[in-house]
N, C-alpha and C positions, 0 to 999 in steps of 0.2 A: 621849046621844051614841052612835051606832052603833059597834059594836066589830068591827074587821076583823083577821083573822090572815093574814099574807102569808108563805108558805113560799118562801124564796129571794129576798127582796126587798132584797138589799144590793148587787147588781151594777147596772150603769148603767141598763138599761131597767127593772129592778125598782125602782130609786129613783124613776124617773119615776112609776110607778104609785103608790108610797107617797106621793109629794108630792101627787098628784092627790087621793088619799083624805084626806090631811091638810088640803088646801085646802077640802075639803067638810066640814070639822069632824068627821071620823071618827077614832076612837081606833084606833091601829094597833099590832099586835104582830108583830114579824118573827122568823121562825125560820130559822136557818142554822147552819152548822158553826163559825162564828166566824172563818173565814179572812179575811173582810173585815168592817169595822164596819157596823153597821146605820145607816140614816139617823137624823139627829138628831130627837128628839121622839118616838121609838118605844120601846116595851118590847122588849127583845132577849132571846130565848131561844136560847142556844147549845147545839145538840143535833144529832146525826146523824138526819135524818128517816128513814133506813133502819133505825134501831134502834128497834123498836116499844116495848120496855120503857122505854128512855131517853126517848123522845118522850112517852109517857104520863106518866112521872114528872115531866118538865119542865112539862107542861101543868097538872098538879095538878088543881085544881077549876075552872080557867078555862073560860069559855064565850064564844062569839063569835056575832055575827049572821051573818057571812059568813067563810068560809075560802077564800082564793084560793091554790091550789097551782100554782106556776109551774114546778116542776122534777119533775113526775111523768111519767115516760116509759115505765114498765113496769107490767105487771099486778101484780107483787109490790109495787111502791111504792104503787099504787092501793089494794091490799088493806090494807096497813099503815096508810095514812091513813084509810081508811074505818073501821077498827077503833079507831084512836087518837082520832078525832074524833066517834065515835058518841055521840050525846046531848049533845055540846058545842056544836053549831052548828045553825042553822036552814037553812043553805045551804052546800054544799061545791062549789066551782067548780074543776074540774081543767082548768087552762089552761096558758099558757106566756107567757114574756116576749115572744114574737113578736107577741102581740096588742097590744103597746104600741110600735108602729112599730119593729120590730127591724131590725138591720143587713141581714139578707137581703132584707127587703122594700124597704129603702132602696136596696139595690143594684139590684134589679129596676126600681124607679122611675127610677133614674139611667141606665138603659139598659145595665147590665152584662150580658153574655151568657156569662160564664164564672164559675162559683162553685167555688172550690177548697176542699176539706175533707179530713178523714182520720178513720179510725175511732179514732185515738188523740188526737183533739182533745177533751179533757175534763179535768176537774180531779181527780176522785176515783176510787179503785179501784172496779171494778164498773160503771163508766159508759161502757164502750166504745161508740162510735157516738153519743155525746151530740149532737155538732154535726151529724152526718148527719141525725138526727131533726129537729133544728131547721130545717135546710135543706129537708127533705122536707115538713115541715108548712107552712113559709112558701110554698113553691111551690104546694102543694095549696090553700091559702087565698087565693092572690093575686087570683083573680077575673078574670084576663086570660090571654091565650095565653102560655104559657111554653115552647112546643115548640122555640123557637130558643135556649133557654138550655142550655148544656152544664154539667152537674154532674160535676166531677172529684173523685175521692176517692183515698185512699191506704191501703195495708195493709203490714204488716211491722214496725210499731213498737207499743210498748205503754207504758202509764203505770200503775205499781203504786199510785199515790196518795201516794207519799212525796216527790214532786217530781222523781224520776228518770225516765229513759226506758230502755226495753229494746228489743232488736232480735230479731225472729224471722222470718226469711225462708225457712224450710223450705217446700218445695212444699205439704206437707199443710196447714200453717198458712195460707199465702197463699190457697189455694183455699177453705178454710173462712171466712177473713176476707172474701174477695170475696163469697161467697154471703150472709154476714151483712149486709154493706154493701148489697148489692142489695135485700135484704128491707127494711132500714131506710129506704132511699131510695124504696121502693115502685115500683120499675121492673122491666121485664122484662130489661133489660141496662143495666149501668153505662156511662154515656157515655164516660168516660175513667178507667181504673183504673191507678194508679201504684204501683210498688214503692217504698216509702218510703225505704228505706236498705239498702245491701248488708249482709248478715250475714257477719261474718268467719268464722263457723263453718260456713258453707254455701257450696259452690262457686257462683260467680256464674252459671254456665251452668244450674245446677239451679234457682236462684231464677227466672231469666228463663224457663226451661222451663215453670214453673208458669203464667206469663203466657201462654205459647203454648197450654197446655192450656185455660186460661180462654177464650182467643180461639176455639179450635176447638169448645168446648162452647157458645159463644154467650152466655156470661155477660157478656162485655165485647166491644165492637166495636173498641176501640182501647186501646193500652197506652202507659204512660209510665214513666220511671225517675227517681229522685231521689237527690241527694247522691252523684253518680257521677263517675268519671274518664273521660278520653277513651278509654282502653282498654276500659272497661266499656261505654261508649256503642257503640263499634265491635262488640264482641262481641254486645251485645243487638240491634244492628241486623242482624247476620248471622243471628241466630236468629229474629227477629220480622219482618224485612223491613219492608214498608210499613205494617205494623200498629203499629210503633213510631212514635209521633207527637210525643212530647214529652220534654223533659229539664227537671227542676226542681232547680236548685242555688241556693245562697246567692250573691247578687250584688248589690252596692250601691256607692255611692261609697266606703264604708269597706272593703268586702271584695270584691276583684276577683280572687281566686285562681282563679275559674272562667272566666277569659278564654279559655283554650284550649278548654274545653268549649263556650263560647258560639260560638267560631269554627267548631268542628266541627259543632255543631248547625245553624248557618247553612248550612254546606256540604252537609249531608245533608237540608236542608229540614225539620228538626225544630223545633217550637215550643220556645222557651227561656223557661221561667217562673222569673224571679228571685224567690226567697223572701227575706223580710226586705229588701225593696228600698230601704227608706229609711234603712238603717244609715249612721250618720255624719252625718246631717243633723238637727241639734237644732232645737227650736222657736225658739230664739234663738241667734244667733251667739256670744253671751256665755255660753251654758250650758256647764257642765262646768268642772271644777277647773283645767284647763289653758288656759281662755280660747279665743278663736276660732282656727280654723285657716284656712289659705289656701282649703281646699275649702269650708268653711262660709261664709266671707266671700263667695266667688264665687257660690255658690248663692243666698245671701240677697240679694246685690246685683242679680243678674239677676232674682230674684223680684220685687224692688221695682220694677224697670224694667217688668216685665210686669203689675204689679198682681196678682201671684199669691203663693202661699205657697212657701217653699223646698221643701216636700214635692211640690207640683205640678211645680215645675221639675225635681226629681229624677226623677219619673216620666216627664216629657217627655223628659229626657235619656236615660233608659233606652230609650225607644222609638226613639231615633236610633241606638242601638248596633247594631241588626240588624232587618231586616224581620220576623224570626221572634220577636222578643222580645214577651212578654206579661207584664208585671209582675203579681204577685199580692200586693198590700199587705194586711196584716191590719188589721182595725178593729173596735172594739166600739161605736162611736158612729155613728149614721146620718149626722151631719154630716161626719164624716171620709170616709165612703164617697162621699158626693156630691161632696166636694171632690176626691177622688182621680179620680173619673170625669171631671171637667172638665179633667183634665190633657191629655186627647187633643186639646183645642182649642188648646193652646199649641204654636206652631211656633218652634223655636229656630233662629236663623240659623247659618250655618257658623262665623261668627266667635264666636258665643256658645258653640257646641259646643266650639270650640278652647279658649276661655278656661276652660271647665269642665274639660276634659280636662287642660289644663296645670296646673290647681290641684290635681289629684288625685295621689296617690302612684302610682308606676309599677306597672303590672299585669304579670301573667305572660305 
């Protein structure tokens, strides 16, 4: 029985790869940090692949026919793996989960033309830009024209690896972060660069001024801001002018605190990108300890009438809020992305829009 070792085979697309190997009667060992369980029927080695000594110790005397490394993104990681698996395998494949029909490829196939990411979208410390690399690699390997696809990324936040988030919007950091993102994305200029969150320790005008400098330097052709107030939108617009093209705030059926920011964005002609747009819409109207709410009942009822999912109805509703709204739902499964993309085909009547609005809590 052929023996395979899969590094990072516990997330959704990694599990698909493992299942395919198991279906072909291959013996599979999965290596990860243990934050998520390995697929059933595999041997699981819990170890940090960036710790060469720990990795070698965990491997012991094990040998494999093939090693598939799905999470190798840096020369340092490649060197560690090369040394740790030297003499242990006949073939080492440095690849990525994107080769197993990843979400980015699914988005492209579904006709999505805006891919939103950030340098802080990663799990562990030392992995800044992880998702940017995934997006860049997916676009490079797509095999069809992607010149019409806008890749937007963000800078100004960090993830230390302990589950927390940090904020650093100093001009020096933002300029360094933007240049690093540009290199990871493999582009001459980032399509849309967004300041991820205001830094309370830095004057807002200084942070926005860094975006102005990036624009003047040609690093970015357009700028956006995120998690902001109406006052911050107005100040940024005064500094950046027409180069400010977007605002990204949390907005959903459950969280509508940014209603004033949505209205202002519409007035200024700025794209409004709701993040976490599906908040408050459960998979089932019976989900949750408190049972169904009037909002979930309304979204589920109208979804049933359209032969759609409640999530699709939510996205369709968001599109009626303003002509500048572009929802950015997150997804880890290709099927979810394809379903979200089909929401643009749903037209809600004025009566249905009123029913949904009436079912929601009052907004600001």
